[in-house]
Backbone as CSV, one residue per row, in Angstrom:
resi,resn,N_x,N_y,N_z,CA_x,CA_y,CA_z,C_x,C_y,C_z
1,MET,31.956,-5.171,142.607,30.913,-4.198,142.309,29.554,-4.888,142.250
2,ASP,28.562,-4.248,142.800,27.230,-4.831,142.895,26.558,-4.852,141.520
3,ASP,26.310,-6.047,140.996,25.725,-6.172,139.667,24.301,-5.647,139.605
4,SER,23.632,-5.512,140.755,22.251,-5.039,140.733,22.153,-3.581,140.326
5,VAL,23.279,-2.862,140.366,23.264,-1.457,140.000,23.659,-1.238,138.552
6,LEU,24.506,-2.119,138.026,25.065,-1.921,136.702,24.058,-2.220,135.601
7,PRO,24.145,-1.433,134.491,23.310,-1.753,133.343,23.630,-3.153,132.825
8,GLU,22.624,-3.857,132.331,22.844,-5.210,131.829,22.171,-5.362,130.478
9,VAL,22.906,-5.923,129.533,22.337,-6.238,128.224,22.211,-7.749,128.125
10,LYS,20.989,-8.252,127.966,20.764,-9.693,127.950,21.100,-10.287,126.589
11,VAL,21.855,-11.363,126.600,22.222,-12.066,125.378,21.610,-13.458,125.425
12,THR,20.704,-13.762,124.490,19.995,-15.045,124.521,20.693,-16.120,123.707
13,GLU,21.442,-15.719,122.652,22.133,-16.701,121.832,23.272,-17.346,122.637
14,THR,23.612,-18.559,122.257,24.602,-19.318,123.020,25.930,-19.453,122.296
15,SER,26.108,-18.701,121.200,27.366,-18.826,120.465,28.525,-18.336,121.328
16,VAL,29.691,-18.883,121.063,30.889,-18.509,121.813,31.161,-17.020,121.670
17,PHE,30.974,-16.512,120.451,31.247,-15.097,120.198,30.359,-14.213,121.067
18,LEU,29.069,-14.514,121.116,28.153,-13.683,121.882,28.377,-13.815,123.384
19,GLN,28.785,-14.988,123.828,29.090,-15.141,125.239,30.317,-14.298,125.628
20,GLN,31.314,-14.278,124.727,32.484,-13.441,124.975,32.106,-11.966,124.923
21,ALA,31.216,-11.625,123.989,30.765,-10.239,123.873,30.025,-9.805,125.123
22,LYS,29.297,-10.736,125.725,28.540,-10.404,126.931,29.473,-9.968,128.052
23,ALA,30.619,-10.626,128.156,31.585,-10.256,129.192,32.133,-8.862,128.930
24,ARG,32.385,-8.559,127.651,32.893,-7.228,127.307,31.823,-6.173,127.565
25,ILE,30.574,-6.522,127.272,29.471,-5.586,127.511,29.405,-5.223,128.985
26,ALA,29.542,-6.221,129.842,29.491,-5.969,131.286,30.632,-5.054,131.718
27,THR,31.818,-5.252,131.104,32.971,-4.414,131.441,32.729,-2.973,131.047
28,TYR,32.225,-2.776,129.801,31.953,-1.413,129.347,30.853,-0.761,130.173
29,ALA,29.841,-1.534,130.534,28.753,-0.997,131.348,29.275,-0.537,132.698
30,ALA,30.216,-1.291,133.268,30.788,-0.939,134.564,31.576,0.366,134.492
31,HIS,32.106,0.668,133.285,32.884,1.891,133.110,32.043,3.052,132.589
32,SER,30.729,2.891,132.534,29.870,3.980,132.059,29.823,5.125,133.050
33,LYS,30.154,4.850,134.309,30.268,5.876,135.335,31.524,5.613,136.147
34,ALA,31.986,6.655,136.835,33.190,6.518,137.649,32.960,5.518,138.770
35,ALA,34.036,4.856,139.192,33.934,3.818,140.223,33.343,4.358,141.518
36,HIS,33.725,5.592,141.884,33.202,6.136,143.140,31.706,6.429,143.043
37,THR,31.216,6.679,141.805,29.779,6.901,141.616,29.017,5.608,141.850
38,TRP,29.526,4.491,141.277,28.887,3.189,141.501,28.934,2.824,142.979
39,LYS,30.037,3.111,143.621,30.172,2.779,145.040,29.134,3.527,145.870
40,ALA,28.930,4.807,145.551,27.927,5.604,146.267,26.520,5.073,145.999
41,TYR,26.257,4.695,144.742,24.941,4.138,144.395,24.669,2.854,145.169
42,GLN,25.680,2.024,145.293,25.504,0.756,146.016,25.139,1.000,147.472
43,ALA,25.826,1.963,148.096,25.515,2.308,149.490,24.102,2.869,149.598
44,ASP,23.703,3.674,148.620,22.354,4.244,148.621,21.281,3.170,148.501
45,LEU,21.540,2.198,147.642,20.560,1.125,147.452,20.444,0.245,148.693
46,ARG,21.560,0.041,149.364,21.492,-0.725,150.611,20.629,-0.004,151.639
47,ASP,20.745,1.315,151.669,19.939,2.091,152.610,18.455,1.987,152.267
48,PHE,18.135,2.090,150.968,16.741,2.001,150.539,16.161,0.622,150.828
49,THR,16.949,-0.411,150.543,16.489,-1.785,150.788,16.241,-2.017,152.278
50,ALA,17.160,-1.536,153.120,17.002,-1.689,154.571,15.774,-0.931,155.057
51,TRP,15.533,0.238,154.498,14.357,1.033,154.887,13.077,0.289,154.529
52,CYS,13.049,-0.275,153.330,11.867,-1.024,152.888,11.618,-2.239,153.790
53,GLU,12.690,-2.918,154.176,12.546,-4.076,155.060,11.984,-3.648,156.426
54,THR,12.419,-2.508,156.908,11.940,-2.007,158.200,10.441,-1.765,158.182
55,TYR,9.944,-1.271,157.044,8.519,-0.938,156.947,7.721,-1.957,156.131
56,SER,8.329,-3.158,155.950,7.656,-4.268,155.262,7.126,-3.859,153.885
57,ALA,7.951,-3.142,153.154,7.578,-2.702,151.803,8.529,-3.336,150.797
58,ALA,8.048,-3.587,149.592,8.877,-4.173,148.539,9.824,-3.115,147.989
59,SER,11.083,-3.500,147.795,12.062,-2.559,147.241,12.246,-2.731,145.741
60,LEU,11.932,-3.932,145.221,12.030,-4.180,143.783,11.037,-5.272,143.395
61,PRO,9.924,-4.894,142.748,9.583,-3.514,142.391,9.000,-2.749,143.576
62,ALA,9.266,-1.456,143.602,8.747,-0.599,144.667,7.633,0.276,144.113
63,ALA,6.608,0.463,144.895,5.501,1.324,144.495,5.941,2.789,144.580
64,PRO,5.422,3.649,143.716,5.759,5.080,143.793,5.519,5.675,145.176
65,ASP,4.440,5.251,145.831,4.163,5.762,147.176,5.268,5.376,148.161
66,THR,5.839,4.179,147.978,6.928,3.738,148.846,8.148,4.630,148.670
67,VAL,8.503,4.912,147.425,9.657,5.769,147.154,9.412,7.174,147.695
68,ALA,8.208,7.695,147.504,7.875,9.033,148.007,7.981,9.079,149.535
69,ALA,7.511,8.019,150.196,7.592,7.961,151.661,9.047,7.897,152.116
70,TYR,9.863,7.164,151.383,11.289,7.063,151.697,11.954,8.434,151.596
71,LEU,11.636,9.167,150.543,12.197,10.502,150.374,11.769,11.424,151.507
72,THR,10.518,11.308,151.896,9.990,12.133,152.985,10.737,11.866,154.287
73,ASP,11.034,10.589,154.534,11.791,10.233,155.730,13.221,10.767,155.649
74,LEU,13.835,10.647,154.464,15.199,11.145,154.289,15.287,12.647,154.527
75,ALA,14.233,13.359,154.137,14.244,14.824,154.256,14.404,15.292,155.696
76,GLN,14.100,14.420,156.636,14.211,14.785,158.055,15.625,14.596,158.593
77,ARG,16.487,13.921,157.798,17.811,13.595,158.336,18.963,13.714,157.347
78,CYS,18.668,14.006,156.092,19.733,14.064,155.089,19.708,15.380,154.323
79,LYS,20.835,15.707,153.730,20.913,16.874,152.863,20.184,16.602,151.559
80,VAL,19.753,17.677,150.912,19.018,17.540,149.649,19.865,16.829,148.603
81,ALA,21.167,17.132,148.562,22.048,16.489,147.572,22.114,14.984,147.792
82,THR,22.112,14.552,149.045,22.130,13.118,149.361,20.836,12.454,148.921
83,ILE,19.728,13.117,149.160,18.417,12.573,148.767,18.345,12.431,147.252
84,GLN,18.827,13.437,146.536,18.812,13.395,145.072,19.667,12.250,144.544
85,ARG,20.806,12.016,145.175,21.675,10.920,144.735,21.022,9.567,144.968
86,ARG,20.353,9.426,146.105,19.679,8.152,146.382,18.526,7.916,145.411
87,LEU,17.873,8.973,145.022,16.814,8.849,144.017,17.414,8.411,142.683
88,SER,18.590,8.945,142.348,19.277,8.550,141.117,19.698,7.087,141.171
89,ALA,20.134,6.622,142.346,20.536,5.225,142.506,19.361,4.294,142.270
90,ILE,18.205,4.658,142.796,16.996,3.841,142.594,16.653,3.795,141.116
91,SER,16.749,4.950,140.456,16.451,5.013,139.021,17.404,4.131,138.228
92,GLN,18.707,4.151,138.576,19.699,3.321,137.887,19.411,1.841,138.078
93,ARG,18.952,1.477,139.261,18.660,0.072,139.538,17.535,-0.428,138.640
94,TYR,16.528,0.385,138.449,15.408,-0.019,137.594,15.819,-0.061,136.130
95,ALA,16.679,0.857,135.743,17.180,0.836,134.360,17.964,-0.445,134.110
96,ALA,18.785,-0.857,135.107,19.566,-2.081,134.979,18.683,-3.312,134.878
97,ALA,17.547,-3.281,135.580,16.630,-4.424,135.579,15.648,-4.389,134.408
98,GLY,15.691,-3.322,133.616,14.780,-3.196,132.485,13.343,-2.947,132.904
99,LEU,13.148,-2.305,134.043,11.814,-2.035,134.574,11.505,-0.542,134.535
100,GLU,10.213,-0.224,134.486,9.783,1.161,134.553,10.058,1.692,135.951
101,SER,10.755,2.821,136.039,11.171,3.331,137.339,10.058,4.123,138.028
102,PRO,9.815,3.848,139.313,8.827,4.628,140.063,9.278,6.071,140.271
103,THR,10.581,6.343,140.033,11.086,7.701,140.224,10.500,8.671,139.195
104,ARG,9.914,8.115,138.129,9.326,8.968,137.091,7.871,9.327,137.382
105,SER,7.321,8.738,138.405,5.902,8.979,138.704,5.700,10.396,139.226
106,ALA,4.475,10.888,139.069,4.151,12.258,139.475,4.350,12.455,140.977
107,ILE,3.943,11.462,141.791,4.025,11.626,143.239,5.475,11.738,143.703
108,VAL,6.379,10.980,143.081,7.796,11.032,143.457,8.413,12.354,143.005
109,ARG,8.106,12.765,141.774,8.681,14.016,141.264,8.209,15.220,142.078
110,LEU,6.917,15.242,142.422,6.380,16.354,143.203,6.944,16.368,144.623
111,THR,7.117,15.176,145.189,7.698,15.092,146.528,9.120,15.633,146.532
112,MET,9.898,15.253,145.527,11.282,15.722,145.452,11.338,17.227,145.230
113,GLN,10.454,17.757,144.402,10.409,19.203,144.177,10.083,19.939,145.472
114,GLY,9.148,19.385,146.235,8.778,19.995,147.502,9.918,19.969,148.508
115,ILE,10.669,18.873,148.519,11.815,18.765,149.425,12.867,19.816,149.077
116,ARG,13.108,20.004,147.776,14.100,21.001,147.362,13.671,22.400,147.796
117,ARG,12.412,22.730,147.538,11.926,24.080,147.868,11.892,24.316,149.371
118,THR,11.627,23.270,150.132,11.500,23.422,151.585,12.836,23.426,152.298
119,HIS,13.721,22.527,151.871,14.942,22.315,152.644,16.207,22.906,152.035
120,ALA,16.289,22.993,150.709,17.526,23.480,150.092,17.924,24.870,150.564
121,PRO,16.976,25.843,150.665,17.387,27.174,151.117,17.909,27.196,152.543
122,MET,17.529,26.205,153.365,17.937,26.171,154.766,19.303,25.532,154.961
123,GLN,19.762,24.812,153.939,21.022,24.087,154.065,22.164,24.947,153.543
124,ILE,22.905,25.519,154.447,24.017,26.385,154.087,25.242,25.522,153.826
125,VAL,25.748,25.604,152.616,26.919,24.809,152.252,28.183,25.500,152.778
126,ARG,28.989,24.765,153.499,30.235,25.310,154.019,31.229,25.430,152.868
127,LYS,31.576,26.672,152.553,32.502,26.907,151.461,33.930,26.983,151.986
128,VAL,34.824,26.382,151.244,36.224,26.452,151.636,36.781,27.806,151.213
129,ARG,37.857,28.175,151.835,38.482,29.453,151.504,39.317,29.304,150.240
130,PRO,39.086,30.138,149.232,39.894,30.039,148.012,41.324,30.483,148.295
131,ALA,42.263,29.732,147.819,43.678,30.102,147.963,44.042,30.984,146.777
132,VAL,43.729,32.275,146.878,44.028,33.222,145.805,45.525,33.491,145.779
133,THR,45.962,34.302,144.826,47.393,34.485,144.581,48.163,34.923,145.831
134,SER,47.607,35.868,146.583,48.304,36.346,147.784,48.502,35.228,148.803
135,ILE,47.541,34.319,148.887,47.662,33.190,149.808,48.668,32.174,149.287
136,ILE,48.668,31.948,147.981,49.650,31.028,147.384,51.066,31.491,147.725
137,TYR,51.304,32.803,147.658,52.619,33.335,148.029,52.964,32.959,149.460
138,LYS,52.001,33.087,150.367,52.245,32.770,151.775,52.494,31.278,151.987
139,LEU,51.835,30.437,151.200,51.998,28.996,151.358,53.385,28.523,150.935
140,VAL,53.898,29.093,149.840,55.159,28.586,149.297,56.384,29.374,149.757
141,ASP,56.180,30.568,150.304,57.320,31.415,150.678,58.267,30.751,151.678
142,PRO,57.746,30.029,152.700,58.678,29.424,153.666,59.372,28.164,153.182
143,LEU,58.978,27.636,152.037,59.488,26.342,151.600,60.937,26.437,151.129
144,GLY,61.718,25.427,151.528,63.135,25.414,151.187,63.474,24.433,150.090
145,THR,64.597,23.735,150.249,65.091,22.836,149.197,64.997,21.364,149.585
146,SER,64.412,21.056,150.745,64.257,19.650,151.114,63.315,18.971,150.129
147,LEU,63.361,17.654,150.086,62.538,16.908,149.133,61.051,17.176,149.348
148,ILE,60.618,17.174,150.609,59.205,17.370,150.895,58.768,18.798,150.572
149,ASP,59.655,19.765,150.797,59.334,21.155,150.459,59.209,21.337,148.948
150,GLN,60.091,20.683,148.203,60.032,20.810,146.747,58.774,20.149,146.197
151,ARG,58.388,19.008,146.807,57.129,18.374,146.378,55.944,19.278,146.656
152,ASP,55.881,19.820,147.862,54.735,20.637,148.233,54.665,21.914,147.406
153,ARG,55.818,22.509,147.096,55.813,23.711,146.258,55.263,23.384,144.865
154,ALA,55.749,22.298,144.281,55.288,21.914,142.944,53.802,21.568,142.954
155,LEU,53.365,20.842,143.962,51.968,20.436,144.053,51.055,21.649,144.202
156,ILE,51.416,22.576,145.068,50.585,23.764,145.304,50.535,24.657,144.074
157,LEU,51.692,24.925,143.483,51.726,25.843,142.337,51.092,25.232,141.094
158,LEU,51.349,23.953,140.857,50.732,23.297,139.712,49.230,23.162,139.921
159,GLY,48.837,22.810,141.148,47.418,22.676,141.458,46.666,23.978,141.291
160,PHE,47.298,25.080,141.684,46.676,26.399,141.550,46.616,26.837,140.094
161,ALA,47.754,26.798,139.401,47.809,27.275,138.014,46.902,26.473,137.095
162,GLY,46.743,25.179,137.385,45.900,24.335,136.555,44.482,24.188,137.061
163,ALA,44.181,24.825,138.205,42.846,24.710,138.820,42.445,23.241,138.945
164,PHE,43.370,22.429,139.443,43.123,20.996,139.545,42.360,20.658,140.824
165,ARG,41.559,19.633,140.747,40.970,19.033,141.947,42.071,18.234,142.655
166,HIS,41.929,18.066,143.972,42.970,17.325,144.687,43.032,15.872,144.240
167,SER,41.884,15.317,143.813,41.898,13.943,143.305,42.656,13.856,141.984
168,GLU,42.578,14.906,141.175,43.289,14.920,139.898,44.801,15.014,140.111
169,LEU,45.214,15.798,141.091,46.640,15.896,141.403,47.182,14.548,141.874
170,ALA,46.387,13.850,142.675,46.821,12.549,143.194,46.949,11.508,142.089
171,GLN,46.181,11.658,141.016,46.158,10.655,139.953,47.057,11.000,138.770
172,LEU,47.661,12.179,138.781,48.514,12.581,137.663,49.703,11.642,137.508
173,LEU,49.953,11.234,136.277,51.123,10.422,135.971,52.252,11.314,135.454
174,PHE,53.471,10.845,135.630,54.632,11.565,135.095,54.469,11.796,133.597
175,THR,53.957,10.780,132.906,53.794,10.882,131.448,52.639,11.785,131.033
176,ASP,51.816,12.216,132.000,50.737,13.150,131.686,51.255,14.577,131.536
177,ILE,52.486,14.814,131.979,53.057,16.157,131.986,54.203,16.235,130.985
178,SER,54.067,17.102,130.013,55.121,17.276,129.012,55.567,18.738,128.987
179,GLU,56.845,18.948,128.740,57.431,20.286,128.760,57.499,20.867,127.353
180,THR,57.165,22.154,127.237,57.261,22.879,125.978,58.010,24.189,126.227
181,GLU,58.254,24.943,125.170,58.928,26.234,125.325,58.077,27.214,126.131
182,ASP,56.769,27.050,126.074,55.866,27.989,126.742,55.493,27.574,128.159
183,GLY,55.786,26.337,128.527,55.422,25.866,129.859,55.187,24.368,129.874
184,LEU,54.112,23.951,130.514,53.770,22.533,130.622,52.430,22.253,129.972
185,ARG,52.330,21.097,129.359,51.047,20.564,128.896,50.689,19.407,129.828
186,VAL,49.575,19.548,130.506,49.160,18.525,131.472,47.872,17.890,130.980
187,ARG,47.921,16.594,130.767,46.757,15.876,130.253,46.029,15.167,131.392
188,LEU,44.759,15.500,131.543,43.904,14.795,132.490,43.253,13.634,131.761
189,ARG,43.542,12.433,132.199,42.948,11.259,131.557,41.489,11.094,131.966
190,HIS,41.184,11.422,133.215,39.814,11.353,133.720,39.614,12.485,134.705
191,SER,38.394,12.967,134.786,38.063,13.957,135.797,36.600,13.797,136.174
192,LYS,36.201,14.520,137.194,34.837,14.418,137.716,33.792,14.725,136.650
193,THR,34.079,15.698,135.784,33.115,16.108,134.766,33.365,15.440,133.421
194,ASP,34.297,14.483,133.375,34.624,13.790,132.122,34.305,12.308,132.270
195,GLN,33.017,11.997,132.417,32.594,10.617,132.617,32.907,9.734,131.416
196,GLU,33.027,10.328,130.233,33.294,9.543,129.027,34.777,9.260,128.845
197,GLY,35.621,9.866,129.657,37.052,9.598,129.580,37.712,10.128,128.322
198,GLU,37.233,11.264,127.813,37.797,11.821,126.589,39.150,12.478,126.835
199,GLY,39.407,12.876,128.069,40.667,13.538,128.377,40.569,15.039,128.175
200,PHE,41.522,15.757,128.757,41.478,17.211,128.744,42.891,17.699,128.978
201,VAL,43.383,18.603,128.133,44.746,19.119,128.259,44.707,20.550,128.786
202,LYS,45.525,20.809,129.813,45.636,22.152,130.365,47.043,22.687,130.126
203,GLY,47.121,23.961,129.834,48.416,24.609,129.664,48.826,25.321,130.943
204,ILE,50.052,25.092,131.390,50.580,25.740,132.593,51.729,26.638,132.161
205,PRO,51.539,27.951,132.122,52.599,28.851,131.657,53.656,29.110,132.735
206,TYR,54.816,29.610,132.295,55.842,30.023,133.236,55.328,31.179,134.090
207,GLY,55.731,31.218,135.353,55.367,32.322,136.228,56.321,33.488,136.070
208,HIS,55.888,34.665,136.492,56.741,35.853,136.380,57.867,35.829,137.403
209,GLU,57.631,35.178,138.535,58.645,35.123,139.583,59.127,33.678,139.753
210,HIS,60.411,33.534,139.935,61.008,32.206,140.026,60.417,31.401,141.179
211,LYS,60.189,32.053,142.317,59.753,31.347,143.518,58.332,30.818,143.405
212,THR,57.517,31.443,142.567,56.121,31.022,142.431,55.813,30.504,141.032
213,CYS,56.829,30.101,140.304,56.630,29.585,138.952,56.297,28.092,139.001
214,PRO,55.122,27.680,138.550,54.753,26.263,138.609,55.615,25.380,137.710
215,VAL,56.079,25.923,136.596,56.890,25.130,135.669,58.253,24.817,136.289
216,ARG,58.896,25.828,136.828,60.205,25.617,137.469,60.065,24.724,138.704
217,ALA,58.958,24.899,139.428,58.733,24.079,140.625,58.586,22.608,140.252
218,TRP,57.866,22.322,139.163,57.703,20.939,138.712,59.044,20.344,138.301
219,LYS,59.853,21.102,137.541,61.146,20.599,137.089,62.066,20.310,138.271
220,ALA,62.045,21.205,139.263,62.895,21.007,140.431,62.479,19.768,141.218
221,TRP,61.178,19.553,141.360,60.669,18.391,142.102,61.010,17.090,141.403
222,LYS,60.767,17.015,140.108,61.000,15.738,139.410,62.475,15.374,139.398
223,GLU,63.340,16.398,139.314,64.775,16.125,139.321,65.252,15.716,140.712
224,ALA,64.736,16.387,141.738,65.135,16.058,143.106,64.657,14.670,143.501
225,ALA,63.457,14.299,143.035,62.877,12.998,143.375,63.365,11.891,142.452
226,GLY,63.933,12.259,141.294,64.391,11.258,140.335,63.250,10.499,139.687
227,ILE,62.103,11.169,139.522,60.923,10.511,138.945,61.048,10.465,137.422
228,THR,60.835,9.293,136.849,60.844,9.143,135.392,59.598,8.438,134.881
229,ASP,58.804,7.881,135.792,57.557,7.240,135.405,56.662,7.129,136.638
230,GLY,55.504,6.500,136.470,54.585,6.349,137.589,53.868,7.634,137.918
231,LEU,53.400,7.765,139.149,52.648,8.937,139.570,53.545,10.157,139.730
232,ALA,52.986,11.314,139.413,53.772,12.546,139.439,54.108,12.987,140.862
233,PHE,53.172,12.780,141.786,53.387,13.184,143.169,53.321,11.962,144.076
234,ARG,54.278,11.882,145.003,54.414,10.691,145.853,54.466,11.081,147.328
235,SER,54.197,10.119,148.167,54.382,10.309,149.602,55.878,10.315,149.908
236,ILE,56.224,10.936,151.037,57.620,10.997,151.464,57.666,10.679,152.957
237,THR,58.515,9.760,153.335,58.631,9.391,154.747,59.443,10.451,155.495
238,ARG,59.438,10.352,156.821,60.197,11.315,157.610,61.702,11.143,157.422
239,HIS,62.098,10.018,156.802,63.504,9.792,156.478,63.800,10.147,155.022
240,SER,62.878,10.913,154.416,63.020,11.400,153.035,63.063,10.285,152.007
241,LYS,62.378,9.179,152.292,62.256,8.106,151.309,60.979,8.307,150.499
242,LEU,61.099,8.118,149.198,59.993,8.366,148.285,59.054,7.168,148.211
243,GLY,57.745,7.434,148.329,56.752,6.390,148.169,56.351,6.241,146.716
244,VAL,55.271,5.487,146.484,54.843,5.242,145.100,53.582,6.011,144.738
245,SER,52.887,6.574,145.743,51.636,7.269,145.446,51.348,8.303,146.524
246,LEU,50.292,9.062,146.296,49.833,10.077,147.238,48.319,10.127,147.113
247,SER,47.607,9.914,148.205,46.148,9.903,148.150,45.598,11.314,148.015
248,ASP,44.357,11.430,147.535,43.742,12.752,147.422,43.547,13.379,148.800
249,ARG,43.319,12.548,149.818,43.203,13.072,151.183,44.533,13.659,151.641
250,ALA,45.630,12.999,151.253,46.952,13.501,151.614,47.218,14.852,150.955
251,VAL,46.742,15.032,149.728,46.886,16.320,149.040,46.192,17.417,149.840
252,ALA,44.969,17.133,150.300,44.221,18.098,151.101,44.956,18.413,152.401
253,GLU,45.551,17.396,153.020,46.268,17.598,154.274,47.528,18.441,154.074
254,ILE,48.164,18.297,152.918,49.346,19.109,152.614,48.963,20.588,152.572
255,ILE,47.842,20.886,151.931,47.391,22.279,151.827,47.063,22.835,153.208
256,LYS,46.379,22.047,154.022,46.058,22.479,155.386,47.333,22.703,156.212
257,ARG,48.274,21.781,156.092,49.500,21.876,156.870,50.311,23.108,156.492
258,ARG,50.377,23.398,155.192,51.128,24.566,154.745,50.391,25.857,155.103
259,ALA,49.068,25.820,155.138,48.300,26.996,155.564,48.543,27.271,157.045
260,LYS,48.593,26.226,157.836,48.854,26.368,159.270,50.250,26.930,159.504
261,ALA,51.230,26.420,158.757,52.609,26.890,158.898,52.741,28.355,158.497
262,ALA,51.850,28.815,157.604,51.888,30.205,157.149,51.121,31.136,158.083
263,GLY,50.574,30.574,159.171,49.850,31.387,160.141,48.431,31.705,159.736
264,LEU,47.871,30.931,158.807,46.501,31.145,158.346,45.542,30.256,159.134
265,GLU,44.260,30.553,159.041,43.237,29.711,159.666,43.100,28.439,158.817
266,TYR,43.927,27.460,159.115,44.053,26.294,158.244,42.765,25.490,158.125
267,GLN,41.856,25.593,159.139,40.590,24.850,159.069,39.721,25.318,157.906
268,GLU,39.976,26.517,157.411,39.182,27.074,156.322,39.610,26.545,154.952
269,PHE,40.732,25.852,154.920,41.267,25.391,153.645,41.031,23.888,153.459
270,SER,40.983,23.482,152.193,40.796,22.064,151.868,41.468,21.774,150.540
271,GLY,41.289,20.557,150.071,41.848,20.184,148.775,41.249,20.961,147.624
272,HIS,40.095,21.590,147.849,39.421,22.353,146.791,39.910,23.799,146.736
273,SER,40.702,24.213,147.716,41.095,25.619,147.808,41.935,26.095,146.622
274,LEU,42.770,25.220,146.070,43.610,25.618,144.937,42.759,25.895,143.710
275,ARG,41.833,25.007,143.417,40.951,25.163,142.259,40.066,26.405,142.415
276,ALA,39.475,26.548,143.593,38.631,27.709,143.855,39.458,28.990,143.823
277,GLY,40.713,28.896,144.279,41.578,30.064,144.306,41.908,30.592,142.929
278,LEU,42.194,29.695,141.983,42.508,30.143,140.625,41.302,30.816,139.989
279,ALA,40.130,30.216,140.125,38.926,30.798,139.531,38.619,32.167,140.136
280,THR,38.761,32.282,141.448,38.479,33.541,142.127,39.514,34.605,141.773
281,ALA,40.795,34.228,141.791,41.862,35.179,141.478,41.766,35.652,140.028
282,ALA,41.417,34.745,139.120,41.274,35.127,137.714,40.129,36.120,137.537
283,ALA,39.033,35.908,138.263,37.907,36.838,138.200,38.315,38.202,138.749
284,GLN,39.099,38.222,139.829,39.594,39.477,140.395,40.458,40.226,139.390
285,ALA,41.169,39.475,138.552,42.055,40.080,137.554,41.317,40.471,136.287
286,GLY,40.014,40.235,136.248,39.213,40.625,135.092,39.230,39.638,133.947
287,VAL,39.654,38.408,134.197,39.664,37.376,133.160,38.221,36.983,132.836
288,SER,37.935,36.769,131.564,36.567,36.469,131.144,36.114,35.091,131.622
289,GLU,34.813,34.935,131.704,34.218,33.657,132.119,34.659,32.531,131.198
290,ARG,34.717,32.800,129.903,35.078,31.772,128.921,36.508,31.274,129.153
291,VAL,37.422,32.205,129.405,38.829,31.840,129.586,39.026,31.095,130.909
292,ILE,38.316,31.528,131.951,38.409,30.829,133.233,37.909,29.395,133.086
293,ALA,36.757,29.238,132.427,36.171,27.905,132.231,37.090,27.013,131.407
294,LYS,37.828,27.603,130.477,38.754,26.824,129.645,39.846,26.194,130.507
295,GLN,40.288,26.914,131.543,41.348,26.388,132.399,40.799,25.453,133.475
296,THR,39.676,25.827,134.062,39.124,25.007,135.149,38.426,23.759,134.641
297,GLY,37.897,23.823,133.397,37.152,22.691,132.866,35.742,22.609,133.415
298,HIS,35.235,23.708,133.971,33.880,23.698,134.520,32.848,23.426,133.423
299,LYS,31.969,22.482,133.672,30.854,22.212,132.779,29.613,22.983,133.225
300,SER,29.550,23.263,134.525,28.407,23.975,135.081,28.764,25.446,135.241
301,LEU,28.206,26.305,134.389,28.496,27.727,134.481,27.966,28.360,135.765
302,PRO,26.798,27.925,136.287,26.344,28.502,137.564,27.357,28.311,138.688
303,VAL,28.020,27.140,138.740,29.038,26.901,139.770,30.216,27.841,139.556
304,LEU,30.680,27.948,138.320,31.805,28.823,138.013,31.461,30.274,138.321
305,ARG,30.238,30.684,138.003,29.846,32.076,138.236,29.824,32.434,139.711
306,GLY,29.678,31.428,140.565,29.765,31.673,142.000,31.148,32.189,142.370
307,TYR,32.208,31.606,141.762,33.563,32.069,142.010,33.780,33.450,141.391
308,ILE,33.204,33.654,140.213,33.371,34.939,139.537,32.706,36.053,140.335
309,ARG,31.518,35.778,140.885,30.847,36.789,141.718,31.689,37.129,142.934
310,GLU,32.287,36.106,143.557,33.128,36.335,144.727,34.373,37.124,144.348
311,GLY,34.967,36.772,143.226,36.195,37.432,142.797,35.987,38.875,142.380
312,SER,34.806,39.180,141.829,34.531,40.547,141.351,33.681,41.336,142.336
313,LEU,33.590,40.859,143.584,32.751,41.491,144.593,33.123,42.955,144.810
314,PHE,34.429,43.256,144.755,34.879,44.620,144.978,35.396,45.294,143.704
315,THR,35.830,44.488,142.720,36.324,45.091,141.481,35.183,45.561,140.594
316,GLU,34.086,44.824,140.577,32.892,45.216,139.814,31.810,45.597,140.811
317,ASN,31.998,46.742,141.450,31.150,47.146,142.548,30.637,48.559,142.290
318,ALA,29.316,48.723,142.309,28.716,50.024,142.020,29.168,51.074,143.018
319,ALA,29.270,50.691,144.298,29.656,51.660,145.331,31.080,52.147,145.155
320,ALA,31.909,51.320,144.464,33.302,51.721,144.256,33.458,52.693,143.109
321,LYS,32.403,52.902,142.348,32.495,53.720,141.146,31.866,55.109,141.323
322,VAL,31.374,55.435,142.499,30.600,56.689,142.653,31.348,57.755,143.430
323,GLY,32.637,57.555,143.666,33.460,58.614,144.246,33.350,58.801,145.737
324,LEU,33.020,57.765,146.464,32.980,57.903,147.924,34.377,58.111,148.498
């Protein structure tokens, strides 16, 4: 990991204790953000440094005008979200170096505001298709009793009922899932919105129908696979041999593959479809925003409300209430 990005606490004393503490400080600082966040910041800083070298400008310290010019150039070729992340990376670098960040200057802030107002409305975000309840039925209906079918059924139903991200499904441990009389308790040790690593427990209730019950599907999969520890979901070879892990990309591919087998437009689906599907289906069923957020773990209500608006598009519709 690039130390130029990480926060650093300087220790001037030379005692053995403080030197040992310094190593621990560096470790904790490295865990202040998720590893993929640091990785993205490092790539962003390399881009900024290369840009500065191209135009013979200093990158550290960088003048506010230099940062503003960099943002202006990015606006011609990058999405607004990418530009914002690179600005955050620059800010983190200055915080790590104990320097006043040029990102706080008026010229940089105004430039970024202008970029958002000019370009954000033009950038249409490609939304994945939510796998609502009717689609979940189509995905799991053809599945049989083979090992791979039982894994995919459990993964799809658990992912939907728990509104899990595909990365969370890939990282679930066997010990994160415990059985109760009411269903399953699934503990997320880390998630995208849990940077502090406090953890989050989701309840997965029994389904009304045996074929689409996430609890029964999980029990059938773990027994068929003989899993007693390690990761909850594993890769499976074409000879039905069990692997030790399953990548988040593989989770997304499973959803696409099962959508294709069900005769759906599989290109419209992704690893996010299960999570989006639960939020949308719950909104269609009239579930409150508070209860949906409790299951999905959404920290951003505007994002969650996007699913609720989609789900209630026809159920909470003025034209549907006037007797046409």
